[in-house]
C-alpha positions in Angstrom: 4.0 13.7 41.7 0.6 14.1 39.9 -1.6 11.1 40.2 -1.6 9.2 36.9 -4.5 7.3 35.3 -3.4 5.4 32.3 -7.0 4.3 31.5 -8.2 7.9 31.3 -5.3 9.3 29.2 -5.3 6.3 26.9 -9.0 6.5 26.2 -8.5 10.2 25.5 -5.8 9.4 22.9 -7.9 6.7 21.3 -10.9 8.9 21.0 -8.8 11.4 18.9 -7.0 9.2 16.4 -7.4 6.5 13.9 -4.7 4.7 11.8 -4.6 5.6 8.1 -6.8 7.7 5.8 -5.7 9.4 2.6 -6.7 12.7 1.2 -5.2 15.2 -1.2 -3.2 18.3 -0.6 -1.2 20.6 -2.9 1.7 23.0 -2.3 3.8 24.9 -4.8 7.1 26.6 -4.3 10.3 27.6 -6.0 13.1 25.1 -6.0 15.2 25.2 -2.8 19.0 25.1 -2.9 20.9 22.5 -1.0 22.4 23.6 2.3 25.6 22.1 3.5 25.8 20.7 7.1 28.4 22.1 9.5 31.9 20.7 8.8 32.3 17.0 9.6 28.6 16.5 10.2 25.5 15.5 8.3 22.1 17.0 8.8 20.6 13.7 9.8 22.6 13.8 13.1 21.2 17.2 14.0 18.3 16.7 16.5 16.5 19.1 18.8 13.4 18.9 20.9 10.9 21.5 19.9 8.6 23.6 22.0 5.7 21.5 20.9 7.4 18.3 22.2 8.4 17.0 18.8 11.9 15.8 17.7 13.2 17.9 14.8 15.8 16.1 12.6 17.9 18.0 10.1 18.6 21.6 9.3 16.6 23.6 11.8 16.4 26.5 9.3 15.3 24.3 6.4 13.0 26.1 4.0 10.7 23.1 3.9 9.5 21.8 7.3 7.9 18.4 7.3 6.0 17.5 10.5 4.7 14.0 11.1 2.1 13.2 13.7 2.8 9.5 14.1 2.0 6.5 16.2 4.3 3.6 17.0 1.5 1.1 16.8 -0.1 2.4 13.6 0.6 0.1 10.6 0.2 3.0 8.1 2.9 4.9 10.0 5.1 1.7 9.9 4.6 1.5 6.1 5.5 5.1 5.7 8.7 4.6 7.8 9.8 1.6 5.8 9.1 3.1 2.4 10.4 6.5 3.1 13.5 6.1 5.3 16.3 5.8 2.8 15.1 8.4 0.3 13.9 10.8 3.0 17.2 10.7 4.8 19.4 10.9 1.7 17.6 13.2 -0.7 15.7 15.5 1.6 17.0 15.7 5.2 20.7 15.4 4.4 20.5 18.0 1.6 19.4 20.6 4.2 16.4 21.4 2.1 13.9 19.6 4.4 13.7 19.1 8.2 11.5 16.3 9.7 9.8 16.8 13.0 8.2 13.7 14.5 5.5 14.3 17.1 4.2 11.2 18.9 0.5 10.9 18.6 -0.2 8.1 21.1 -3.1 5.7 20.4 -2.9 3.0 23.0 -1.0 1.9 26.2 1.8 0.1 24.3 2.3 3.2 22.1 2.3 5.4 25.2 4.9 3.3 27.0 7.2 2.8 24.0 7.0 6.5 23.1 7.9 7.5 26.6 11.1 5.3 26.4 12.1 6.9 23.1 11.9 10.3 24.9 14.1 9.0 27.7 17.0 7.9 25.5 19.5 10.5 24.2 17.7 12.7 21.6 20.2 11.7 19.0 18.8 8.1 19.2 15.2 9.2 18.8 14.8 8.7 15.0 16.7 5.4 14.9 14.7 4.0 17.9 11.4 5.2 16.3 12.2 3.7 12.9 13.5 0.5 14.2 10.4 0.1 16.5 8.3 0.5 13.3 10.1 -2.5 11.9 9.1 -4.8 14.8 5.6 -3.4 15.1 3.8 -6.5 13.6 5.4 -8.7 16.3 4.4 -6.3 19.0 0.8 -6.1 17.9 0.6 -9.9 17.6 1.8 -10.4 21.1 -0.8 -8.0 22.4 -3.5 -9.7 20.4 -2.5 -13.1 21.9 -2.6 -12.0 25.5 -4.7 -14.4 27.5 -7.4 -13.2 29.9 -5.3 -13.7 33.0 -2.5 -11.5 31.6 -5.0 -8.8 30.6 -6.5 -8.9 34.1 -3.1 -8.7 35.7 -2.3 -5.5 33.8 -5.7 -4.0 34.4 -5.4 -4.5 38.2 -1.8 -3.3 38.5 -1.2 0.0 40.3 -1.5 3.0 37.9 2.3 3.7 38.0 3.1 0.1 37.3 0.8 -0.3 34.2 3.1 1.3 31.6 5.9 -1.2 32.3 3.3 -4.0 32.5 2.1 -3.1 29.0 5.7 -2.8 27.7 6.6 -6.2 29.2 3.5 -7.9 27.8 4.3 -6.5 24.3 7.9 -7.7 24.5 9.4 -4.3 23.9 11.7 -4.0 26.9 14.4 -6.2 25.3 14.1 -4.2 22.1 15.2 -1.0 24.0 17.8 -2.6 26.2 19.5 -4.2 23.2 19.8 -0.6 21.8 21.5 0.9 24.7 18.6 2.0 27.0 19.4 0.6 30.4 16.8 -1.3 32.5 17.2 1.3 35.3 16.6 4.1 32.9 13.5 2.4 31.5 12.1 1.7 35.0 12.6 5.4 36.0 11.0 6.7 32.8 8.0 4.4 33.0 7.4 5.3 36.6 7.3 9.0 35.9 3.5 9.6 36.0 3.8 13.3 35.2 5.8 12.7 32.1 3.5 9.9 30.8 0.4 12.0 31.5 2.0 15.0 29.7 2.7 12.8 26.7 -0.9 11.6 26.5 -2.3 15.1 27.1 -0.1 16.4 24.3 -1.9 14.1 21.9 -5.1 15.7 23.0 -3.6 19.2 22.3 -2.3 18.1 18.9 -5.7 16.8 18.0 -7.5 20.0 18.9 -5.0 22.4 17.4 -4.3 20.6 14.1 -7.6 18.7 13.7 -5.7 15.4 13.3 -8.0 12.9 11.4 -5.7 9.9 12.0 -2.1 8.8 11.9 0.1 9.6 10.2 -0.8 13.2 9.5 1.7 15.4 7.7 2.2 19.1 7.6 4.5 20.9 5.2 5.3 24.4 6.4 2.3 24.3 8.7 -0.2 23.2 6.1 -1.8 19.7 6.2 -1.1 17.9 3.0 -3.9 15.3 3.3 -1.8 12.3 2.2 -0.1 9.4 4.1 1.9 7.3 1.7 5.5 8.1 0.9 5.1 8.5 -2.9 2.4 11.2 -2.3 4.4 12.9 0.5 7.5 12.9 -1.7 5.4 14.6 -4.5 4.2 17.2 -2.0 7.8 17.9 -0.9 8.9 18.3 -4.5 6.0 20.6 -5.2 7.0 22.7 -2.2 10.5 23.1 -3.6 12.6 20.1 -2.6 13.6 19.3 -6.2 
């Protein structure tokens, strides 16, 4: 197993991303027709892992492909998740017009550990775990801000392969995942996989270089950055691209 240095990969991720930022992007396209899901299914239940390591939810052949580079510890990402969830699921993904691909863009050790756990669960659970984690994000961040010096020192001096679980425990996220069906044994195995955790952090570096990510969340529609982060603006861009 490759030696894993959480400090190095986390610093790398942090150097590449910020949380927030709003710009302006425009796309125009002809209206796209609704596409029915296979009999007895809804598009929201269709999930596949992409070659770039993202989780694609919805019609894989959708004419409009929305990609989100998001962080589990970014408050702007959490705002987007809260504001967009119902409409995005109902009016865009489930119509077969739009697919959503979420790519984890890790910003800190808690983000890295939690993202790794979401990747260990069945892929059909990924979107729900991600969106539900966004809902408890304020509590997680508060716990980390309130860590005393002794706890910080204990985590910092832990063996490299023990640090991801130590951060997850300190943030209080282990119960969150076990309550949602991810077993303790599964979590332990996932967080001890140094190769997988390093790969997740390195993927952030690759995303940053390839797509010039200015911060999280960053959205692409059909491969083009749209330069906005709030749901109303993203919705407008989807409609302009043809989801109307």
